[in-house]
One Martini backbone bead per residue (centre of mass of N, CA, C, O) as a GRO file, in nm:
protein
  360
    1MET     BB    1  -1.824  -1.700   0.809
    2THR     BB    2  -1.531  -1.625   0.635
    3THR     BB    3  -1.196  -1.699   0.749
    4ALA     BB    4  -0.885  -1.654   0.823
    5ASN     BB    5  -0.628  -1.784   0.948
    6PRO     BB    6  -0.422  -1.734   1.175
    7THR     BB    7  -0.098  -1.586   1.178
    8THR     BB    8   0.227  -1.577   1.179
    9THR     BB    9   0.502  -1.411   1.115
   10ASP     BB   10   0.646  -1.648   0.967
   11ASP     BB   11   0.418  -1.704   0.769
   12ARG     BB   12   0.410  -1.430   0.630
   13GLN     BB   13   0.700  -1.405   0.550
   14ALA     BB   14   0.711  -1.664   0.374
   15ARG     BB   15   0.499  -1.544   0.162
   16PHE     BB   16   0.630  -1.246   0.108
   17ALA     BB   17   0.917  -1.292   0.135
   18GLY     BB   18   1.128  -1.281  -0.093
   19SER     BB   19   1.272  -1.482  -0.362
   20GLY     BB   20   1.221  -1.639  -0.692
   21ALA     BB   21   1.077  -1.786  -0.905
   22ILE     BB   22   0.902  -1.733  -1.182
   23ARG     BB   23   0.590  -1.718  -1.252
   24ALA     BB   24   0.343  -1.821  -1.414
   25GLY     BB   25   0.307  -1.563  -1.669
   26HIS     BB   26   0.570  -1.360  -1.560
   27GLY     BB   27   0.751  -1.366  -1.792
   28PHE     BB   28   1.058  -1.265  -1.970
   29ASP     BB   29   1.296  -1.090  -2.156
   30VAL     BB   30   1.598  -1.042  -2.020
   31GLU     BB   31   1.766  -0.927  -2.252
   32ARG     BB   32   1.577  -0.695  -2.319
   33LEU     BB   33   1.598  -0.562  -2.049
   34ALA     BB   34   1.907  -0.512  -2.049
   35GLU     BB   35   1.907  -0.325  -2.289
   36TRP     BB   36   1.733  -0.107  -2.162
   37MET     BB   37   1.912  -0.052  -1.913
   38ALA     BB   38   2.162   0.036  -2.070
   39ALA     BB   39   2.003   0.294  -2.203
   40HIS     BB   40   1.846   0.408  -1.900
   41VAL     BB   41   2.050   0.314  -1.666
   42ALA     BB   42   2.258   0.446  -1.462
   43GLY     BB   43   2.532   0.209  -1.425
   44PHE     BB   44   2.466  -0.025  -1.582
   45ALA     BB   45   2.575  -0.380  -1.540
   46GLY     BB   46   2.626  -0.673  -1.650
   47PRO     BB   47   2.482  -0.933  -1.573
   48LEU     BB   48   2.132  -1.057  -1.564
   49SER     BB   49   1.911  -1.135  -1.295
   50VAL     BB   50   1.581  -1.302  -1.216
   51GLU     BB   51   1.336  -1.244  -0.959
   52GLN     BB   52   1.045  -1.313  -0.759
   53PHE     BB   53   0.837  -1.184  -0.553
   54ASN     BB   54   0.599  -1.294  -0.330
   55GLY     BB   55   0.482  -1.039  -0.344
   56GLY     BB   56   0.221  -0.862  -0.493
   57GLN     BB   57  -0.096  -0.820  -0.578
   58SER     BB   58  -0.092  -0.623  -0.839
   59ASN     BB   59   0.230  -0.576  -0.891
   60PRO     BB   60   0.474  -0.728  -1.014
   61THR     BB   61   0.782  -0.824  -0.846
   62TYR     BB   62   1.140  -0.772  -0.889
   63ARG     BB   63   1.471  -0.908  -0.879
   64LEU     BB   64   1.771  -0.738  -0.975
   65VAL     BB   65   2.084  -0.881  -1.072
   66THR     BB   66   2.421  -0.776  -1.031
   67PRO     BB   67   2.758  -0.753  -0.961
   68THR     BB   68   2.697  -0.437  -0.823
   69GLN     BB   69   2.365  -0.443  -0.836
   70SER     BB   70   2.036  -0.387  -0.710
   71TYR     BB   71   1.698  -0.424  -0.818
   72VAL     BB   72   1.363  -0.306  -0.892
   73LEU     BB   73   1.065  -0.442  -1.049
   74ARG     BB   74   0.767  -0.289  -1.172
   75ARG     BB   75   0.451  -0.417  -1.303
   76LYS     BB   76   0.226  -0.495  -1.504
   77PRO     BB   77   0.003  -0.721  -1.546
   78PRO     BB   78  -0.101  -0.962  -1.708
   79GLY     BB   79  -0.376  -0.919  -1.896
   80GLN     BB   80  -0.675  -0.834  -1.786
   81LEU     BB   81  -0.769  -0.492  -1.710
   82LEU     BB   82  -0.868  -0.246  -1.522
   83LYS     BB   83  -0.955   0.057  -1.538
   84GLY     BB   84  -0.688   0.243  -1.374
   85ALA     BB   85  -0.514   0.008  -1.308
   86HIS     BB   86  -0.176  -0.040  -1.260
   87ALA     BB   87  -0.020   0.256  -1.229
   88VAL     BB   88   0.320   0.270  -1.264
   89GLU     BB   89   0.365   0.559  -1.357
   90ARG     BB   90   0.277   0.690  -1.094
   91GLU     BB   91   0.471   0.564  -0.901
   92TYR     BB   92   0.722   0.684  -1.030
   93ARG     BB   93   0.653   0.983  -1.005
   94VAL     BB   94   0.633   0.997  -0.686
   95ILE     BB   95   0.917   0.887  -0.613
   96ASP     BB   96   1.075   1.096  -0.768
   97ALA     BB   97   0.969   1.349  -0.622
   98LEU     BB   98   1.023   1.265  -0.318
   99GLY     BB   99   1.323   1.213  -0.348
  100ALA     BB  100   1.398   1.516  -0.420
  101VAL     BB  101   1.282   1.602  -0.101
  102GLY     BB  102   1.370   1.353   0.116
  103PHE     BB  103   1.191   1.126   0.102
  104PRO     BB  104   1.144   0.795   0.193
  105VAL     BB  105   1.270   0.637  -0.100
  106ALA     BB  106   1.329   0.477  -0.371
  107LYS     BB  107   1.529   0.501  -0.627
  108ALA     BB  108   1.475   0.627  -0.937
  109TYR     BB  109   1.565   0.508  -1.282
  110GLY     BB  110   1.307   0.401  -1.463
  111LEU     BB  111   1.063   0.429  -1.744
  112CYS     BB  112   0.845   0.192  -1.916
  113GLU     BB  113   0.581   0.215  -2.178
  114ASP     BB  114   0.683  -0.028  -2.353
  115ALA     BB  115   0.544  -0.341  -2.416
  116ASP     BB  116   0.777  -0.473  -2.595
  117VAL     BB  117   0.987  -0.546  -2.382
  118ILE     BB  118   0.793  -0.726  -2.138
  119GLY     BB  119   0.455  -0.658  -2.206
  120THR     BB  120   0.476  -0.418  -1.990
  121ALA     BB  121   0.475  -0.178  -1.790
  122PHE     BB  122   0.767  -0.018  -1.617
  123TYR     BB  123   0.994   0.000  -1.329
  124ILE     BB  124   1.301   0.129  -1.176
  125MET     BB  125   1.460   0.057  -0.865
  126ASP     BB  126   1.591   0.040  -0.579
  127MET     BB  127   1.757  -0.180  -0.352
  128VAL     BB  128   1.653  -0.188  -0.028
  129GLU     BB  129   1.817  -0.248   0.270
  130GLY     BB  130   1.644  -0.415   0.546
  131ARG     BB  131   1.366  -0.393   0.739
  132ILE     BB  132   1.068  -0.601   0.783
  133PHE     BB  133   0.740  -0.570   0.924
  134TRP     BB  134   0.479  -0.806   0.916
  135ASP     BB  135   0.414  -0.702   1.199
  136SER     BB  136   0.252  -0.429   1.362
  137THR     BB  137   0.407  -0.491   1.650
  138LEU     BB  138   0.709  -0.528   1.613
  139PRO     BB  139   0.884  -0.766   1.649
  140GLY     BB  140   1.191  -0.771   1.856
  141LEU     BB  141   1.119  -0.535   2.041
  142ASP     BB  142   1.133  -0.314   2.268
  143PRO     BB  143   0.926  -0.084   2.402
  144VAL     BB  144   1.109   0.161   2.335
  145ALA     BB  145   1.163   0.099   2.035
  146ARG     BB  146   0.870   0.075   1.949
  147ALA     BB  147   0.788   0.363   2.007
  148ALA     BB  148   0.992   0.492   1.810
  149HIS     BB  149   0.877   0.364   1.554
  150PHE     BB  150   0.597   0.487   1.573
  151ASP     BB  151   0.694   0.775   1.564
  152ALA     BB  152   0.823   0.750   1.278
  153MET     BB  153   0.559   0.699   1.131
  154ASN     BB  154   0.409   0.950   1.221
  155ALA     BB  155   0.616   1.152   1.094
  156ALA     BB  156   0.604   1.057   0.801
  157ILE     BB  157   0.301   1.113   0.744
  158ALA     BB  158   0.316   1.412   0.824
  159ASN     BB  159   0.525   1.488   0.617
  160LEU     BB  160   0.375   1.413   0.365
  161HIS     BB  161   0.131   1.620   0.434
  162GLY     BB  162   0.328   1.888   0.414
  163PHE     BB  163   0.332   1.894   0.118
  164ASP     BB  164   0.342   2.082  -0.169
  165PRO     BB  165   0.246   1.973  -0.463
  166ASP     BB  166   0.344   2.212  -0.642
  167ALA     BB  167   0.643   2.228  -0.527
  168ILE     BB  168   0.693   1.898  -0.627
  169GLY     BB  169   0.531   1.834  -0.910
  170LEU     BB  170   0.205   1.741  -0.795
  171GLY     BB  171  -0.051   1.915  -0.877
  172ASP     BB  172  -0.156   1.679  -1.112
  173TYR     BB  173  -0.190   1.392  -0.956
  174GLY     BB  174  -0.476   1.506  -0.890
  175ARG     BB  175  -0.791   1.588  -0.778
  176PRO     BB  176  -0.886   1.842  -0.612
  177GLY     BB  177  -1.112   1.758  -0.412
  178ASN     BB  178  -1.363   1.548  -0.323
  179TYR     BB  179  -1.232   1.283  -0.228
  180PHE     BB  180  -1.458   1.100  -0.101
  181ALA     BB  181  -1.652   1.099  -0.334
  182ARG     BB  182  -1.454   0.980  -0.547
  183GLN     BB  183  -1.372   0.720  -0.393
  184ILE     BB  184  -1.652   0.598  -0.350
  185ALA     BB  185  -1.717   0.588  -0.654
  186ARG     BB  186  -1.478   0.415  -0.745
  187TRP     BB  187  -1.513   0.166  -0.552
  188SER     BB  188  -1.806   0.108  -0.610
  189GLY     BB  189  -1.772   0.064  -0.911
  190GLN     BB  190  -1.565  -0.169  -0.904
  191TYR     BB  191  -1.746  -0.354  -0.733
  192ALA     BB  192  -1.999  -0.358  -0.926
  193ASP     BB  193  -1.838  -0.442  -1.203
  194ASP     BB  194  -1.727  -0.717  -1.059
  195ASN     BB  195  -1.879  -1.007  -1.131
  196ALA     BB  196  -1.670  -1.231  -1.051
  197ALA     BB  197  -1.687  -1.156  -0.725
  198GLY     BB  198  -1.950  -1.046  -0.645
  199ARG     BB  199  -2.165  -0.997  -0.348
  200LEU     BB  200  -2.235  -0.781  -0.063
  201ASP     BB  201  -2.426  -0.652   0.181
  202ASP     BB  202  -2.226  -0.474   0.329
  203MET     BB  203  -2.119  -0.319   0.082
  204ASP     BB  204  -2.390  -0.205  -0.015
  205ALA     BB  205  -2.447  -0.043   0.244
  206LEU     BB  206  -2.198   0.140   0.230
  207ALA     BB  207  -2.239   0.257  -0.057
  208ALA     BB  208  -2.494   0.412   0.055
  209TRP     BB  209  -2.382   0.564   0.320
  210LEU     BB  210  -2.125   0.731   0.264
  211PRO     BB  211  -2.215   0.974   0.080
  212ALA     BB  212  -2.419   1.088   0.323
  213HIS     BB  213  -2.138   1.108   0.548
  214ILE     BB  214  -1.963   1.342   0.472
  215PRO     BB  215  -1.761   1.549   0.594
  216PRO     BB  216  -1.675   1.849   0.646
  217GLY     BB  217  -1.452   1.965   0.450
  218ASP     BB  218  -1.113   2.033   0.306
  219ALA     BB  219  -0.823   1.864   0.155
  220SER     BB  220  -0.482   1.866  -0.013
  221THR     BB  221  -0.260   1.593  -0.064
  222VAL     BB  222  -0.030   1.371  -0.045
  223VAL     BB  223  -0.113   1.022  -0.077
  224HIS     BB  224  -0.056   0.685  -0.030
  225GLY     BB  225  -0.303   0.450   0.068
  226ASP     BB  226  -0.084   0.218   0.222
  227PHE     BB  227  -0.003   0.293   0.534
  228ARG     BB  228   0.235   0.061   0.664
  229ALA     BB  229   0.473  -0.131   0.804
  230ASP     BB  230   0.500  -0.341   0.547
  231ASN     BB  231   0.569  -0.059   0.362
  232MET     BB  232   0.859  -0.076   0.498
  233ILE     BB  233   1.203   0.021   0.527
  234TRP     BB  234   1.439  -0.041   0.773
  235HIS     BB  235   1.668   0.001   0.972
  236PRO     BB  236   1.858  -0.236   1.125
  237THR     BB  237   1.877  -0.049   1.428
  238GLU     BB  238   1.684   0.189   1.368
  239PRO     BB  239   1.411   0.433   1.398
  240ARG     BB  240   1.429   0.417   1.053
  241ILE     BB  241   1.321   0.516   0.746
  242LEU     BB  242   1.423   0.433   0.418
  243ALA     BB  243   1.140   0.312   0.282
  244VAL     BB  244   0.854   0.372   0.105
  245LEU     BB  245   0.611   0.165  -0.028
  246ASP     BB  246   0.362   0.125  -0.236
  247TRP     BB  247   0.216   0.371  -0.459
  248GLU     BB  248  -0.050   0.279  -0.622
  249LEU     BB  249  -0.264   0.469  -0.430
  250SER     BB  250  -0.170   0.732  -0.497
  251THR     BB  251  -0.248   1.095  -0.443
  252LEU     BB  252  -0.475   1.337  -0.421
  253GLY     BB  253  -0.580   1.413  -0.085
  254HIS     BB  254  -0.704   1.340   0.224
  255PRO     BB  255  -0.521   1.314   0.507
  256LEU     BB  256  -0.734   1.167   0.687
  257GLY     BB  257  -0.764   0.921   0.504
  258ASP     BB  258  -0.473   0.825   0.533
  259PHE     BB  259  -0.440   0.812   0.842
  260THR     BB  260  -0.695   0.618   0.898
  261TYR     BB  261  -0.580   0.383   0.758
  262HIS     BB  262  -0.341   0.347   0.951
  263LEU     BB  263  -0.546   0.324   1.205
  264MET     BB  264  -0.667   0.034   1.158
  265MET     BB  265  -0.475  -0.136   1.344
  266TYR     BB  266  -0.671  -0.084   1.601
  267HIS     BB  267  -0.942  -0.254   1.451
  268LEU     BB  268  -0.785  -0.509   1.363
  269PRO     BB  269  -0.694  -0.818   1.322
  270PRO     BB  270  -0.412  -1.003   1.253
  271HIS     BB  271  -0.554  -1.138   0.983
  272ILE     BB  272  -0.588  -0.822   0.905
  273ILE     BB  273  -0.335  -0.653   0.807
  274GLY     BB  274  -0.197  -0.671   1.105
  275GLY     BB  275  -0.358  -0.618   1.333
  276PHE     BB  276  -0.405  -0.522   1.707
  277LYS     BB  277  -0.656  -0.611   1.824
  278GLY     BB  278  -0.628  -0.685   2.177
  279ALA     BB  279  -0.367  -0.578   2.254
  280ASP     BB  280  -0.101  -0.487   2.477
  281LEU     BB  281   0.009  -0.186   2.439
  282ALA     BB  282   0.163  -0.101   2.695
  283ALA     BB  283   0.355  -0.354   2.703
  284LEU     BB  284   0.472  -0.289   2.404
  285GLY     BB  285   0.484   0.035   2.347
  286ILE     BB  286   0.215   0.124   2.226
  287PRO     BB  287   0.027   0.354   2.144
  288SER     BB  288  -0.252   0.494   2.172
  289GLN     BB  289  -0.477   0.617   1.973
  290ASP     BB  290  -0.491   0.897   2.113
  291GLU     BB  291  -0.181   0.941   2.101
  292TYR     BB  292  -0.141   0.914   1.794
  293VAL     BB  293  -0.328   1.136   1.711
  294ALA     BB  294  -0.197   1.365   1.876
  295ALA     BB  295   0.073   1.358   1.726
  296TYR     BB  296  -0.027   1.419   1.446
  297CYS     BB  297  -0.174   1.685   1.517
  298ALA     BB  298   0.080   1.834   1.615
  299ARG     BB  299   0.234   1.806   1.334
  300THR     BB  300  -0.042   1.936   1.162
  301GLY     BB  301  -0.226   2.152   1.323
  302ARG     BB  302  -0.430   2.000   1.507
  303THR     BB  303  -0.700   1.934   1.743
  304GLY     BB  304  -0.838   1.692   1.577
  305ILE     BB  305  -1.078   1.411   1.506
  306ASP     BB  306  -1.357   1.404   1.350
  307ASN     BB  307  -1.540   1.149   1.241
  308LEU     BB  308  -1.381   0.872   1.270
  309ASN     BB  309  -1.582   0.643   1.182
  310PHE     BB  310  -1.601   0.721   0.889
  311TYR     BB  311  -1.299   0.693   0.810
  312LEU     BB  312  -1.283   0.393   0.886
  313ALA     BB  313  -1.517   0.289   0.707
  314PHE     BB  314  -1.399   0.388   0.443
  315ASN     BB  315  -1.128   0.220   0.459
  316MET     BB  316  -1.256  -0.056   0.480
  317PHE     BB  317  -1.413  -0.044   0.215
  318ARG     BB  318  -1.175   0.009   0.031
  319PHE     BB  319  -1.013  -0.246   0.103
  320ALA     BB  320  -1.243  -0.442   0.032
  321ALA     BB  321  -1.245  -0.353  -0.276
  322ILE     BB  322  -0.960  -0.455  -0.330
  323ILE     BB  323  -1.014  -0.751  -0.257
  324HIS     BB  324  -1.238  -0.783  -0.462
  325GLY     BB  325  -1.047  -0.746  -0.703
  326ILE     BB  326  -0.875  -0.990  -0.644
  327LYS     BB  327  -1.097  -1.194  -0.670
  328GLY     BB  328  -1.145  -1.133  -0.966
  329ARG     BB  329  -0.861  -1.204  -1.068
  330LEU     BB  330  -0.873  -1.489  -0.975
  331ALA     BB  331  -1.112  -1.572  -1.157
  332ARG     BB  332  -0.938  -1.465  -1.423
  333GLY     BB  333  -0.616  -1.539  -1.375
  334THR     BB  334  -0.449  -1.241  -1.265
  335ALA     BB  335  -0.316  -1.291  -1.013
  336ALA     BB  336   0.004  -1.201  -0.862
  337SER     BB  337  -0.047  -1.396  -0.601
  338PRO     BB  338  -0.054  -1.670  -0.385
  339GLU     BB  339  -0.206  -1.492  -0.151
  340ALA     BB  340  -0.489  -1.418  -0.266
  341ALA     BB  341  -0.672  -1.645  -0.148
  342ASN     BB  342  -0.622  -1.571   0.151
  343LEU     BB  343  -0.718  -1.277   0.144
  344VAL     BB  344  -1.018  -1.329   0.034
  345GLN     BB  345  -1.126  -1.459   0.305
  346VAL     BB  346  -1.158  -1.165   0.463
  347LEU     BB  347  -1.387  -1.002   0.329
  348PRO     BB  348  -1.647  -1.051   0.498
  349GLU     BB  349  -1.524  -0.955   0.770
  350LEU     BB  350  -1.440  -0.666   0.684
  351ALA     BB  351  -1.723  -0.568   0.600
  352ALA     BB  352  -1.853  -0.610   0.879
  353ILE     BB  353  -1.674  -0.417   1.033
  354ALA     BB  354  -1.734  -0.163   0.867
  355ARG     BB  355  -2.035  -0.160   0.926
  356ALA     BB  356  -2.015  -0.140   1.235
  357THR     BB  357  -1.851   0.128   1.237
  358ALA     BB  358  -2.097   0.284   1.102
  359GLY     BB  359  -2.369   0.173   1.253
  360LEU     BB  360  -2.551  -0.052   1.062
   0.00000   0.00000   0.00000
């Protein structure tokens, strides 16, 4: 079994945080972008300089700097793309709608679907300054502060799932109903169709098992799809989320699917998306899984979560399918981040954990 080497918080931050020179193949005409921003972004004033963020597995992300303000640009990557992937138009729509009702997101400034401007569709949002915790145990905090930060994350995802999609203009943001059946079909299909990335027995077993074990009942809310600590910008000193980032997997879906993706942190080791399996949660001030689930249920009017192992196995399979797609892009030369090769190393281990969680 191939695994990635465990990494420290500093290692991960060095690879993901910050910005620098634009990577080969990801450049564009900065003057053309500045002209577009002058016409479409209120308050924009050049000159404009551009750097590329180190992170961003799917959609290349850039820091745009002017004398008075900084912005963030997210774009579709150049090259051959899988159908339905890299929908930056959807990201823009959801952050624009949620920002209007007070959910913590970066302010959306403009969307450009004209590929002639920089080569692919893109959108511009505010550059939010604050803390990012690259390690899901939130290092540097004392236990009391850490508990407050976990409670803030719990409250944020419960708040997201409380919005009526129709009331905030997102009633057609996805197809309501049959979320798990549709998601399993989508990710199974993308996994099976990406010949460049190869196959795994554990993934094949899960693709066959999951459709036959979907729990009864249905619900439909706005879901983030990748809700975890390192996709948030925090206030510099308070347990307060200033902006939830990376909405590329958002849709209308089952809130329990979204929440249990977030819950994977309790079941994965540190070298797989910063899980904390095996950590001394009580000493750290991190609530137990039962306590965290109970807090979410209290906030959303639930009595508990049945069939928890299905939801966890589903989310591990889904995330493994995403990594499988990154592996395929790496093989085709279109991966957006230098971290892609390191992330792909954990695919066999993650698929094996998912299969074991399902009891197969």
